[in-house]
MARZALUM-303771 format. One line per 5 residues: their letters; for each residue x, y, z of N, C-alpha, C. Coordinates in steps of 0.2 Angstrom, whole numbers, plus 2048, in hexadecimal, padded with zeros to 3 digits. Example, Ala and Ser with C-alpha at 12.3 -4.5 7.8 and 13.67 -1.06 7.14 Angstrom:
// residues 2
as	842 7E4 827 83E 7EA 827 842 7F0 827; 840 7F5 823 844 7FB 824 840 800 827
***
This chain:
// residues 419
mltig	F92 8F4 C68 F95 8F7 C62 F91 8F5 C5C; F90 8FB C57 F8C 8F9 C51 F91 8F9 C4C; F91 8F4 C47 F94 8F3 C41 F93 8FA C3D; F97 8FB C38 F95 901 C33 F8F 900 C30; F8D 8FA C2E F86 8F9 C2B F81 8FA C2F
dfara	F81 8F8 C35 F7C 8F9 C3A F7B 900 C3C; F81 903 C3C F81 90B C3E F7E 90F C38; F80 90D C32 F7D 910 C2C F75 910 C2C; F72 90A C2E F6C 909 C2E F68 90D C33; F6B 90D C39 F69 911 C3F F68 919 C3D
trlsa	F6D 91B C39 F6E 922 C39 F6C 924 C32; F6A 920 C2D F68 922 C26 F6E 925 C23; F74 924 C25 F7A 926 C21 F7D 920 C1D; F7F 921 C17 F82 91B C14 F89 919 C17; F8B 913 C15 F92 911 C18 F97 915 C14
kalrr	F96 917 C0E F9B 91B C0A F9B 922 C0E; F96 925 C10 F95 92C C14 F99 92B C1A; F98 926 C1E F9B 924 C24 FA3 925 C24; FA6 921 C1E FAC 921 C1E FAF 927 C1C; FAB 92B C18 FAD 932 C16 FAE 936 C1C
ydelg	FA9 936 C21 FA8 93A C27 FAE 938 C2C; FB0 932 C2C FB5 92F C30 FBC 933 C2D; FBD 933 C27 FC3 936 C24 FC3 93D C26; FBE 940 C26 FBD 948 C28 FBE 949 C2F; FBE 944 C33 FBD 945 C3A FB7 947 C3D
llppa	FB2 947 C39 FAB 949 C3B FA8 944 C3F; FA8 93E C3D FA5 938 C41 FA9 932 C41; FAF 932 C45 FB3 92D C45 FB0 927 C49; FB1 921 C47 FAE 91B C4A FB1 91A C52; FAE 917 C56 FB1 916 C5D FB6 912 C5C
rvdpf	FB6 90D C58 FBB 908 C57 FBD 906 C50; FC3 904 C4F FC5 901 C49 FC9 8FB C4A; FC6 8F5 C47 FCA 8EF C48 FD1 8EF C45; FD6 8EF C49 FDD 8EF C46 FDF 8EA C41; FDB 8E5 C40 FDC 8DF C3C FD9 8DF C36
tgyry	FD2 8E1 C36 FCD 8E1 C31 FCC 8E8 C2E; FCD 8ED C32 FCB 8F4 C31 FC4 8F6 C31; FC0 8F1 C34 FB9 8F2 C35 FB8 8F7 C39; FB3 8FB C38 FB1 901 C3C FAB 8FF C41; FAB 901 C47 FA6 900 C4C FA4 907 C4F
ytdeq	F9D 907 C50 F9B 90D C53 F97 90C C59; F96 910 C5E F92 90F C64 F8B 913 C63; F86 910 C68 F7F 913 C68 F80 91B C69; F84 91D C6D F85 924 C6F F87 929 C68; F89 925 C63 F8B 92A C5D F86 92A C58
verar	F80 927 C5A F7A 927 C55 F77 92E C55; F77 932 C5B F73 938 C5B F78 93D C56; F7E 93D C58 F83 942 C54 F83 940 C4C; F82 939 C4B F81 937 C43 F7B 93A C40; F75 939 C44 F6F 93C C41 F70 943 C40
lvawl	F73 947 C45 F74 94E C45 F77 950 C3E; F7D 94C C3D F81 94D C37 F7D 94C C31; F79 947 C30 F74 945 C2B F6F 94B C29; F6C 94E C2F F67 953 C2F F6B 95A C2C; F70 95B C2E F74 961 C2C F76 961 C25
rrigm	F78 95B C23 F7A 95A C1C F73 95B C17; F6D 958 C1A F67 959 C16 F65 960 C15; F67 964 C19 F66 96B C18 F6C 96F C14; F70 96B C12 F75 96E C0E F7C 971 C11; F7C 970 C18 F82 973 C1C F88 970 C1A
plaev	F8D 974 C18 F94 971 C16 F97 96D C1C; F9B 968 C1B F9E 964 C1F FA1 967 C25; FA5 96C C23 FA9 970 C28 FA4 973 C2D; F9F 976 C2B F9A 979 C30 F97 973 C34; F95 96E C31 F92 968 C34 F96 966 C3A
grvcd	F9C 966 C39 FA1 964 C3F FA0 969 C45; FA0 96F C43 FA1 974 C48 F9A 974 C4C; F94 973 C48 F8E 973 C4C F8D 96C C50; F90 967 C4D F8F 960 C52 F93 961 C58; F9A 964 C58 F9E 965 C5D F9A 96A C62
lygtd	F97 96F C60 F94 974 C64 F8E 970 C67; F8A 96C C64 F85 969 C67 F86 965 C6D; F8C 962 C6D F8E 95E C73 F8E 962 C7A; F90 968 C79 F91 96C C7F F8C 972 C80; F89 974 C7A F85 97A C7A F7F 979 C74
pagaa	F7A 975 C76 F75 974 C71 F71 97B C6E; F70 97F C73 F6D 986 C70 F72 989 C6B; F78 989 C6D F7D 98C C68 F7D 988 C62; F7C 982 C62 F7C 97F C5C F76 980 C57; F70 982 C5B F6A 983 C57 F6B 98A C54
raira	F6E 98F C58 F70 995 C55 F74 995 C4F; F79 990 C4F F7E 990 C4A F7A 98D C43; F75 989 C45 F71 986 C3F F6D 98B C3C; F6A 990 C40 F66 995 C3E F69 99A C3A; F70 99C C3D F74 9A0 C39 F76 99E C32
ywarv	F77 997 C32 F79 995 C2B F73 995 C26; F6D 993 C29 F67 993 C25 F65 99A C23; F67 99F C27 F65 9A7 C26 F6A 9A8 C1F; F70 9A6 C1F F74 9A7 C19 F71 9A4 C13; F6F 99E C14 F6C 99B C0E F66 99F C0B
eseta	F61 9A1 C11 F5B 9A4 C0F F5D 9AB C0B; F62 9AE C0E F64 9B5 C0B F66 9B4 C04; F6A 9AF C02 F6C 9AE BFB F65 9AC BF7; F61 9A8 BFA F5B 9A7 BF6 F56 9AD BF6; F56 9B1 BFB F52 9B7 BFA F54 9BC BF5
arrgl	F5B 9BC BF5 F5D 9C1 BEF F5C 9BF BE8; F5C 9B8 BE8 F5A 9B5 BE1 F52 9B6 BE0; F4E 9B5 BE5 F47 9B5 BE4 F46 9BD BE3; F49 9C2 BE6 F47 9C9 BE5 F48 9CA BDE; F4E 9C8 BDB F50 9C9 BD4 F4A 9C6 BD0
avslv	F48 9C0 BD1 F42 9BD BCD F3C 9C1 BCE; F3A 9C4 BD3 F34 9C8 BD4 F36 9CE BD0; F3B 9D1 BD0 F3C 9D7 BCC F3C 9D6 BC5; F3F 9D0 BC3 F3E 9CE BBB F38 9CD BB9; F33 9C9 BBD F2C 9C8 BBB F28 9CE BBB
drlkg	F2A 9D3 BC0 F26 9D9 BC0 F28 9DD BB9; F2E 9DD BB8 F30 9E2 BB2 F2E 9DF BAB; F2F 9D8 BAA F2E 9D5 BA4 F27 9D3 BA3; F22 9D1 BA8 F1C 9CF BA6 F16 9D3 BAA; F18 9D7 BAF F13 9DB BB2 F10 9D8 BB9
padms	F0E 9DB BBD F0C 9D9 BC3 F06 9D4 BC3; F02 9D4 BBE EFC 9CF BBE EFF 9C8 BBD; F05 9C7 BBA F08 9C0 BB9 F0C 9BE BBE; F0D 9C1 BC4 F11 9BF BC9 F0D 9BA BCD; F11 9B4 BCE F0E 9AE BD1 F12 9AC BD7
fetts	F15 9B0 BDB F1A 9AF BE1 F14 9AE BE6; F12 9A9 BE8 F0D 9A8 BEE F10 9A6 BF4; F13 9AA BF7 F15 9AA BFE F13 9AF C02; F0D 9AD C06 F09 9B3 C09 F08 9B1 C10; F07 9B6 C14 F06 9B4 C1B F04 9BB C1F
gtasg	F01 9BA C24 EFF 9BF C29 EF9 9BE C2D; EF9 9C1 C32 EF3 9C0 C37 EF2 9C7 C3A; EEC 9C8 C3D EEA 9CE C40 EE6 9CC C46; EE4 9D1 C4A EE0 9CF C50 EDB 9D5 C51; ED5 9D3 C53 ED0 9D8 C55 EC9 9D6 C52
aasrt	EC5 9D9 C54 EBE 9D8 C51 EBD 9D9 C4A; EB8 9D6 C47 EB7 9D6 C40 EB6 9DE C3E; EBA 9E0 C39 EBA 9E6 C37 EBD 9E7 C2F; EBA 9EC C2C EBB 9EE C25 EC2 9F2 C25; EC7 9F0 C22 ECD 9F4 C22 ECE 9F8 C1B
tsgea	EC9 9FC C1A EC8 A00 C14 ECB A07 C15; ECC A09 C1B ECE A10 C1C ED5 A11 C1F; ED7 A16 C21 EDE A17 C24 EDE A16 C2C; ED9 A13 C2F ED9 A12 C36 EDA A0A C37; EDE A09 C3C EE0 A02 C3E EDA 9FE C40
sgaas	EDA 9F8 C3E ED5 9F3 C40 ED5 9F0 C46; EDB 9F0 C49 EDB 9ED C50 EE1 9E9 C51; EE4 9E7 C57 EE9 9E3 C58 EE8 9DF C5E; EEC 9DA C5F EEC 9D6 C65 EF2 9D3 C66; EF4 9D2 C6D EFA 9CE C6E EF8 9C9 C74
gtdsg	EFC 9C4 C75 EFA 9BE C79 EFA 9C0 C81; EF6 9C4 C83 EF5 9C6 C8A EEF 9C4 C8E; EEB 9C0 C8A EE5 9BE C8D EE6 9B9 C92; EE3 9B8 C97 EE5 9B3 C9C EDF 9AE C9C; EDA 9AF C99 ED4 9AA C99 ED5 9A5 C93
tdsgt	ED1 9A1 C92 ED1 99B C8D ECC 99C C87; EC8 9A2 C88 EC3 9A4 C82 EC7 9A7 C7D; EC4 9A7 C77 EC8 9AB C71 EC7 9B3 C73; ECC 9B6 C71 ECC 9BE C73 ECC 9C2 C6C; ECA 9C8 C6D ECA 9CD C68 ECD 9D3 C6B
ssgqg	ECE 9D8 C67 ED0 9DF C69 ECC 9E4 C65; ECE 9EA C67 ECA 9F0 C65 ECE 9F5 C62; ED3 9F4 C5E ED7 9F9 C59 EDC 9FC C5D; EDE 9FA C62 EE3 9FE C66 EEB 9FA C65; EEF 9FE C67 EF6 9FB C67 EF9 9FA C61
fgaas	EFB 9F3 C5F EFF 9F2 C59 EFC 9F4 C53; EF6 9F2 C52 EF2 9F4 C4D EF2 9FB C4B; EF2 9FF C4F EF2 A07 C4E EF9 A09 C4B; EFE A06 C4F F05 A07 C4C F06 A05 C45; F03 9FF C43 F04 9FD C3D F01 A01 C37
gtafg	EFB A03 C39 EF7 A08 C35 EFC A0F C33; EFF A10 C38 F03 A17 C36 F09 A15 C31; F0D A11 C32 F13 A0F C2E F11 A0D C27; F0D A07 C27 F0C A04 C20 F06 A07 C1D; F00 A07 C21 EFA A09 C1E EFA A0F C1A
tafgt	EFE A14 C1D EFE A1B C19 F02 A1A C12; F07 A16 C13 F0B A16 C0D F08 A12 C07; F04 A0D C08 F01 A09 C03 EFA A09 C03; EF6 A0E C06 EEF A0D C07 EEB A12 C01; EEF A14 BFD EEA A17 BF7 EEA A13 BF1
ssetd	EE5 A15 BED EE4 A11 BE7 EE8 A14 BE1; EED A19 BE2 EF0 A1C BDD EF7 A18 BDC; EF8 A13 BE0 EFF A0F BE0 EFF A0D BD8; F06 A0D BD6 F08 A0B BCF F0D A05 BD0; F0D A01 BCB F12 9FB BCB F16 9FC BC5
sgrgl	F1D 9FB BC6 F22 9FA BC0 F22 A00 BBC; F1F A06 BBE F1F A0C BBA F1A A0C BB5; F15 A07 BB5 F10 A07 BAF F09 A0A BB2; F09 A0D BB7 F03 A11 BBA EFD A0C BBB; EFE A06 BBC EF8 A01 BBD EF6 A02 BC4
appal	EF0 A04 BC5 EED A05 BCC EEB 9FE BCE; EEB 9FC BD4 EE9 9F5 BD6 EE1 9F6 BD7; EDE 9F0 BD7 ED7 9F0 BD7 ED5 9F3 BDE; ECE 9F5 BDD ECB 9F9 BE3 EC9 9F4 BE8; ECD 9F1 BEB ECB 9EB BF0 ECD 9ED BF7
alwta	ECA 9E9 BFC ECC 9EB C03 ECB 9E4 C06; ECE 9E4 C0D ECD 9DE C10 EC8 9DF C16; EC4 9DA C17 EC0 9D9 C1D EC2 9D4 C21; EC4 9D5 C28 EC8 9D0 C2B EC5 9CF C32; EC6 9CA C35 EC4 9C8 C3C ECA 9C3 C3F
vrldr	ECC 9C5 C44 ED2 9C1 C47 ED0 9BF C4E; ED3 9B9 C50 ED2 9B7 C56 ED9 9B5 C5A; EDA 9B5 C60 EE0 9B2 C64 EDC 9AE C69; EDF 9A8 C6A EDC 9A3 C6F EE2 9A0 C73; EE2 99F C79 EE7 99C C7D EE7 995 C7C
glvrp	EE2 992 C7A EE1 98B C79 EE0 987 C80; EE0 981 C81 EDE 97D C87 EE3 97A C8B; EE9 97B C89 EEF 978 C8C EF4 97D C8E; EF6 982 C8A EFB 987 C8C EF9 98B C92; EFE 98C C96 EFD 991 C9C EFD 998 C9A
sqqda	F00 99A C94 F00 9A1 C92 EFF 9A2 C8B; EFE 9A8 C88 EFD 9AA C81 F04 9AC C7F; F07 9A9 C7A F0D 9AB C77 F0C 9AD C70; F06 9AD C6D F05 9B0 C66 F03 9B7 C67; F05 9BB C62 F04 9C2 C62 F02 9C4 C5A
alagp	EFD 9C9 C5A EFB 9CA C53 EF9 9D2 C52; EF9 9D4 C4C EF7 9DB C4B EF3 9DB C44; EEF 9E1 C44 EEC 9E2 C3E EEB 9EA C3D; EEE 9EC C37 EED 9F3 C35 EE8 9F3 C2F; EE7 9F9 C2C EE4 9F9 C26 EE8 9F6 C20
rllav	EEE 9F5 C21 EF2 9F2 C1C EF6 9ED C1E; EF9 9ED C24 EFE 9E8 C27 EFB 9E3 C2B; EFB 9DC C2A EF9 9D7 C2E EFF 9D3 C30; EFF 9D1 C36 F05 9CC C38 F03 9C8 C3E; F06 9C2 C3F F05 9BD C45 F0C 9BB C46
adgyg	F0D 9BA C4D F14 9B8 C4F F12 9B2 C55; F16 9AD C55 F15 9A8 C59 F1B 9A7 C5D; F1B 9A9 C63 F22 9A9 C67 F23 9A2 C6A; F2A 9A1 C6B F2C 99B C6F F32 99D C74; F32 998 C79 F37 999 C7D F35 99C C84
pegea	F39 99D C89 F37 9A0 C8F F34 9A7 C8F; F37 9AB C89 F34 9B2 C88 F31 9B2 C81; F2D 9AC C7F F2A 9AD C79 F24 9B2 C79; F21 9B3 C7E F1B 9B8 C7E F1F 9BF C7C; F24 9C1 C80 F27 9C7 C7F F2A 9C8 C78
aarav	F2D 9C2 C75 F2F 9C2 C6E F2A 9C3 C69; F25 9C0 C6A F1F 9C1 C65 F1D 9C8 C65; F1C 9CB C6C F19 9D2 C6C F1E 9D7 C6A; F24 9D6 C6B F29 9DA C68 F29 9DB C60; F29 9D5 C5E F29 9D5 C56 F23 9D8 C53
vgtlg	F1D 9D7 C56 F17 9DA C54 F17 9E1 C54; F1A 9E3 C5B F19 9EA C5C F1F 9EE C58; F24 9EB C56 F29 9EE C52 F27 9EF C4B; F23 9EA C48 F23 9E9 C41 F20 9EF C3E; F1A 9F1 C41 F17 9F7 C3E F1A 9FD C3E
svpap	F20 9FE C41 F23 A05 C43 F28 A07 C3D; F2A A02 C39 F2F A03 C34 F2C A07 C2E; F2F A0D C2C F2C A11 C27 F2C A0D C20; F27 A0F C1C F26 A0C C15 F27 A11 C10; F29 A0F C0A F29 A14 C05 F22 A17 C03
eppar	F22 A1E C01 F1C A21 C00 F19 A1F BF9; F13 A1F BF8 F10 A1D BF1 F12 A23 BEC; F12 A21 BE6 F12 A1A BE3 F18 A16 BE4; F17 A10 BE6 F1C A0C BE8 F1C A05 BE4; F22 A03 BE1 F22 9FE BDD F22 9F7 BE2
tgdvl	F20 9F2 BDF F20 9EC BE3 F27 9EA BE7; F2C 9EC BE3 F33 9EA BE6 F34 9EF BEC; F32 9F5 BEC F32 9F9 BF1 F2E 9F7 BF8; F28 9F4 BF6 F25 9F2 BFC F28 9EC BFF; F2A 9E7 BFA F2D 9E1 BFD F34 9E3 C01
naled	F37 9E8 BFF F3D 9EA C03 F3B 9ED C0A; F35 9F2 C0A F33 9F5 C10 F31 9EF C15; F2D 9EA C13 F2B 9E4 C17 F31 9E1 C1A; F37 9E0 C16 F3C 9DC C18 F40 9E0 C1D; F40 9E7 C1C F43 9EB C21 F3F 9EB C28
avraa	F39 9EA C27 F35 9EA C2D F36 9E3 C31; F37 9DE C2D F39 9D7 C30 F40 9D8 C34; F45 9DB C31 F4B 9DB C34 F4B 9DF C3A; F47 9E5 C3A F46 9E9 C40 F43 9E5 C46; F3E 9E0 C44 F3A 9DD C49 F3F 9D7 C4C
dgavt	F43 9D4 C47 F49 9D0 C4B F4D 9D3 C50; F4F 9DA C4F F53 9DD C54 F4F 9DE C5A; F48 9DE C5A F44 9DF C60 F45 9D9 C64; F47 9D3 C62 F47 9CD C66 F4E 9CC C69; F53 9D1 C67 F5A 9D0 C6A F59 9D0 C72
glads	F5D 9CB C75 F5D 9CC C7C F58 9C7 C80; F53 9C4 C7C F4F 9BF C7F F51 9B8 C7F; F54 9B6 C84 F58 9B0 C84 F54 9AA C82; F57 9A6 C7E F54 9A0 C7B F4C 9A0 C79; F4B 9A6 C77 F44 9A8 C74 F44 9AB C6E
gttlt	F3F 9AA C6A F3E 9AD C63 F36 9AD C62; F35 9AE C5B F2E 9AD C59 F2E 9AD C51; F29 9A9 C4F F28 9A9 C48 F24 9B0 C46; F24 9B1 C3F F21 9B7 C3D F1E 9B6 C36; F18 9B7 C35 F15 9B8 C2E F12 9BE C2E
aalwt	F13 9C2 C28 F10 9C9 C28 F0E 9CA C21; F08 9CE C20 F06 9CF C19 F05 9D7 C19; F07 9DA C13 F05 9E1 C12 F00 9E1 C0C; EFB 9E4 C0E EF5 9E5 C09 EF6 9EB C05; EF7 9EB BFE EF7 9F1 BFA EF2 9F3 BF6
ggrlv	EEC 9F0 BF8 EE6 9F1 BF5 EE3 9ED BEF; EE8 9E8 BEC EE7 9E3 BE7 EEB 9DE BE9; EF0 9DD BEC EF4 9D8 BED EF7 9D8 BF5; EF9 9D2 BF7 EFD 9D2 BFD F05 9D1 BFC; F08 9D5 C00 F0F 9D4 BFF F11 9D1 C06
lahlg	F15 9CB C06 F15 9C7 C0B F1C 9C5 C0E; F1D 9C4 C14 F24 9C2 C17 F21 9BD C1C; F26 9B7 C1D F25 9B2 C20 F2B 9AE C23; F2B 9AD C29 F30 9A9 C2D F2C 9A4 C32; F2E 99E C31 F2C 999 C36 F27 995 C34
dsray	F22 993 C38 F1D 98E C36 F15 990 C37; F15 996 C38 F0E 999 C38 F0C 998 C30; F06 999 C2F F03 997 C28 EFF 99D C25; EFE 99C C1F EF9 9A0 C1B EF6 99C C16; EEF 99C C16 EEB 998 C11 EE6 99D C0D
llrdg	EE5 99B C07 EE0 99F C03 EDA 99A C01; ED5 99C C02 ECF 998 C00 ECC 99D BFA; ECC 99A BF4 ECA 99C BED EC6 997 BEA; EBF 999 BE8 EBB 995 BE5 EBA 98E BE8; EBA 98E BEF EB9 988 BF2 EBF 984 BF3
vlvrl	EC5 986 BF1 ECB 982 BF1 ED0 985 BF6; ED3 981 BFB ED7 984 BFF EDE 983 BFD; EE2 988 BFD EE9 988 BFB EEE 98A C01; EF3 986 C03 EF8 989 C07 EFD 98D C04; EFE 993 C06 F02 998 C03 F09 999 C06
trdht	F0A 996 C0C F11 997 C0F F14 990 C10; F1A 990 C11 F1E 98A C12 F22 98A C18; F20 985 C1D F24 985 C23 F2B 985 C23; F2E 989 C27 F35 989 C28 F37 985 C2E; F36 97E C2D F38 979 C32 F3C 974 C2F
vvqal	F3F 970 C34 F44 96A C32 F40 965 C2E; F3A 963 C31 F35 95E C2E F33 960 C27; F31 967 C25 F2F 969 C1F F35 969 C1A; F3B 96A C1D F41 969 C18 F42 962 C16; F41 95D C1B F41 956 C19 F3C 954 C14
vdage	F36 957 C14 F31 956 C10 F33 958 C09; F35 95E C09 F37 961 C02 F3D 95D BFF; F41 95A C03 F46 957 C00 F45 94F BFE; F3E 94E C00 F3C 947 BFE F3F 942 C03; F41 944 C09 F43 93F C0F F3D 93D C13
ldpae	F38 940 C12 F32 93F C17 F2C 940 C14; F27 93B C15 F21 93C C12 F1D 941 C15; F19 945 C11 F15 94B C15 F10 948 C1A; F0D 942 C19 F08 93F C1E F0C 93D C24; F13 93C C24 F16 93B C2A F18 941 C2E
aaerp	F18 947 C2B F1B 94D C2D F17 94F C34; F10 94E C33 F0D 951 C39 F0D 94C C40; F10 946 C3F F11 942 C45 F18 943 C47; F1C 947 C44 F23 947 C47 F24 94B C4D; F27 949 C52 F27 94D C59 F2B 953 C58
dravl	F30 953 C53 F34 959 C51 F31 95E C4C; F2A 95D C4B F28 961 C45 F28 968 C46; F29 96A C4D F29 972 C4E F30 975 C4E; F35 971 C4C F3B 973 C4D F3D 978 C47; F3E 97F C49 F3E 983 C43 F45 984 C40
lkald	F45 986 C3A F4B 987 C36 F4C 98F C36; F47 992 C36 F47 999 C36 F42 99D C3B; F44 9A2 C3F F40 9A5 C43 F44 9AC C45; F41 9B0 C48 F43 9B7 C4B F46 9B5 C52; F4C 9B6 C53 F4F 9B5 C5A F54 9BA C5C
ggevp	F55 9BF C58 F5A 9C4 C5A F61 9C2 C59; F62 9BD C55 F69 9BA C55 F6D 9BF C50; F74 9BD C4F F79 9C1 C4C F77 9C2 C45; F74 9BE C42 F72 9BE C3B F6B 9BE C3A; F67 9C4 C39 F61 9C4 C38 F5E 9BF C32
pepel	F59 9BB C33 F56 9B7 C2E F53 9BA C29; F54 9B8 C23 F51 9BB C1D F49 9B8 C1C; F44 9BD C1C F3E 9BA C1C F3C 9B7 C15; F38 9B2 C14 F36 9B0 C0E F30 9B5 C0B; F32 9B8 C06 F2E 9BE C03 F2A 9BC BFD
gvhea	F24 9BF BFC F20 9BE BF5 F1B 9C2 BF5; F17 9C2 BEF F12 9C6 BED F0C 9C2 BEB; F06 9C3 BEE F00 9BF BEC EFB 9C3 BEA; EF8 9C2 BE3 EF3 9C6 BE0 EEC 9C4 BE3; EE9 9C9 BE6 EE2 9C7 BE8 EDD 9C8 BE3
rpgdr	ED6 9C5 BE4 ED0 9C5 BE0 ECB 9C7 BE5; EC6 9C9 BE2 EC0 9CA BE7 EBD 9C3 BE8; EBA 9C3 BEE EB8 9BC BF0 EBD 9B7 BF3; EC4 9B9 BF3 EC9 9B5 BF6 EC8 9B5 BFE; EC9 9B0 C01 EC9 9B0 C09 ED0 9AD C0B
yllct	ED3 9B1 C0F EDA 9AF C12 ED9 9AD C19; EDD 9A8 C1A EDE 9A6 C21 EE6 9A6 C23; EE7 9AA C29 EEE 9AB C2B EEE 9A9 C32; EF2 9A4 C34 EF1 9A1 C3A EF8 99E C3D; EF9 99D C43 EFF 99A C47 EFD 993 C47
dglsa	F02 98E C49 F02 987 C48 EFE 984 C4D; EFB 988 C52 EF6 986 C57 EEF 984 C54; EEF 986 C4E EE9 984 C4A EEB 97F C44; EF1 981 C41 EF2 97D C3B EF5 976 C3C; EF9 976 C42 EFC 970 C45 EF7 96A C46
vapae	EF1 96C C48 EEC 968 C4B EE6 966 C47; EE4 96B C42 EDE 96A C3F EE0 968 C37; EDD 962 C35 EDF 961 C2E EDD 966 C29; EDF 967 C23 EDE 96C C1E ED7 96C C1C; ED5 965 C1C ECD 965 C19 EC9 968 C1E
eirra	ECA 967 C25 EC6 96A C2A EC6 972 C29; ECC 974 C29 ECD 97C C28 ECA 97E C22; ECA 97B C1D EC7 97D C17 EBF 97D C18; EBC 978 C1B EB5 978 C1C EB3 97E C21; EB7 980 C26 EB6 985 C2A EB5 98C C26
laagg	EBA 98D C22 EBB 993 C1E EB5 993 C19; EB4 98E C16 EAF 98D C10 EA7 98E C13; EA6 98D C19 E9F 98D C1C E9C 993 C1B; E9F 998 C19 E9C 99F C18 E9B 9A3 C1E; E97 9A8 C1E E97 9AD C23 E9C 9B2 C23
tpdda	E9D 9B6 C28 EA2 9BB C28 EA8 9B9 C2A; EAE 9BD C29 EB4 9BA C2B EB4 9B9 C33; EB0 9BD C37 EB0 9BC C3E EAD 9B6 C40; EA8 9B3 C3C EA5 9AD C3D EAA 9A7 C3B; EAE 9A8 C36 EB3 9A3 C34 EB8 9A2 C3A
aealv	EBB 9A9 C3C EC0 9A8 C41 EBE 9A5 C47; EB8 9A6 C49 EB5 9A3 C4F EB5 99B C4E; EB3 999 C48 EB2 992 C47 EB9 98E C47; EBE 992 C45 EC5 98F C44 EC8 98F C4B; EC7 993 C50 EC9 993 C57 EC5 98D C5A
alare	EBF 98D C59 EBB 987 C5C EBD 980 C59; EBF 980 C53 EC2 97A C50 EC8 978 C54; ECD 97C C55 ED3 97B C58 ED2 978 C60; ECD 97B C62 ECB 979 C69 EC8 972 C69; EC4 970 C64 EC1 96A C64 EC6 965 C63
lggpd	ECC 967 C60 ED2 962 C5F ED7 962 C65; ED5 964 C6A ED9 964 C70 EDC 96B C72; EDC 970 C6D EDF 976 C6F EE6 976 C73; EEB 972 C70 EF1 971 C73 EF6 978 C73; EF4 97D C6F EF9 982 C6E EF4 988 C6D
nvacv	EF8 98E C6F EF5 994 C6D EF3 995 C65; EEE 998 C64 EEB 99A C5D EEB 9A1 C5C; EEE 9A4 C56 EEC 9AA C54 EEA 9A9 C4C; EE4 9AB C4A EE2 9AB C44 EDF 9B1 C41; EDF 9B2 C3B EDA 9B7 C38 ED8 9B4 C32
vadvv	ED2 9B7 C30 ECE 9B5 C2A ECD 9BC C26; ECF 9BC C20 ECF 9C2 C1D ECB 9C1 C16; EC6 9C5 C15 EC2 9C5 C0E EC4 9CA C0A; EC6 9C9 C04 EC7 9CF BFF EC0 9D1 BFC; EBF 9D7 BFD EB9 9DA BFB EB9 9E0 BF7
padg	EB5 9E2 BF3 EB5 9E8 BF0 EB6 9EE BF5; EBA 9F3 BF3 EBB 9F8 BF8 EB5 9FC BFA; EB0 9FC BF5 EAA A00 BF6 EA4 9FC BF7; EA6 9F5 BF9 EA0 9F0 BFA E9D 9F1 C02
***
C-alpha cells in the first residue's frame, strides 16, 4: 500500500488533486484508515492515476476523464477513440477561430502580411517541373524491395492534377478582391518512398500533382490500405474555380481532408496521418494531421513548419517535458490526431505559407524526422544539387541511421515559372 504522499510522487498528482478526485469518485483510494482518515493506494492504481493526469493535461473535463478511464479498463481501443473524439472537438473550435484570424489578416493587411506557417505535403515520383497542367507523378507503398522507389506520373498524381491543379493553376488568381496576381513561381520536385531496413511492408503513400502534394503514414493492421485510400481520395474533391480567395482554397482543402477521412471508415484499428499542400503559384495552402513534418530551408536556415499532433508534443508545449527528452520517450508516436474514419472527422491544422524564389521545402514522414537530427537534415538539404539529389541523400541518411521505419519524402524547390 502507498500513502497519499508516495502515490502523489509516483503519479505526479498533488495530494490536493487526489483528494478532489476521491470526492468525485474518479480515483478513490483502495483503503481509508477508519481512525486517522489516511488514504492508501495500491500499485495497480498508478496506471489509472497517470491516465487521469494525462487527460487533464490535454484539458479534458473531469466527467469525460472518468468515462475514458472506465472504458480503458475494458476497451482500450474504445478509450483511444473517445480521446480522439474529444480532441477533434477541441481542434474544431480552434480551427474556427484560426479561420477567422486568417480572414481578418487577409482583409485588413493583405496576403503579403500573412504569417500562418503551418505547412505540409509530400509527393512521389521522379524529379519533375510542375509548371504545367500535367501531373508530376504519384506513388503508394506497394514496393516490395528495400531500395528507394520512384514512379512515373500514374495513378494518384493524375487524379490530383484534375481536381486541384485546374482550379488553381493559373496566374490570374486574385486575393481578397484586390486583383493581386501571385508571383510567377513554380515547384521543381523530387520524391522518394523507401521501405526501410526493418519494416516488412510499406505503409506510407504519397502523391504529386502540378498543384497538390500529400503524404500519408498509415498505422495498424490495415495501415497501408488507409494511407492509400486517403491519398487516392484527396485529389478527387472539386475545388472552386479561379479567381479564388485564400479562404475558398482553405475551405476546399479542408473538404478534401474530410472526404479522405471517410475513405478510412471500416478499416479496423487502422488509420493514417496526412499532410497536404496546395500550390497556388505563390504560396502553399496547407493541411496537417499527425506527426509527418514539413521543413523550409531559406537562406541556409532550416525551419520546421508543422507541429506534431502527439501526446509527447502536447507535453512539451505545456512545459511538462523538455524537448530534448521527447525523442527518447517510448510513447513519442502516440497520436492525438489522425484520419481513422471515426464518428467525428478530425479538423486539420490549416495555414498559408508565402513562398520565395530559392526556397527549398522538405516534406516527410516520421521515418526520416524521428531518426535524423535536424542539423543532419539541414546539411543534406543545403548541400546543393537538384531536388532529386537531395531526396536521394535524405533516404540514404535514414538508412545510415538504421532505417527503422518507412520513409516518404519530397524536396521541392521554388523556382521562376519561366526558369
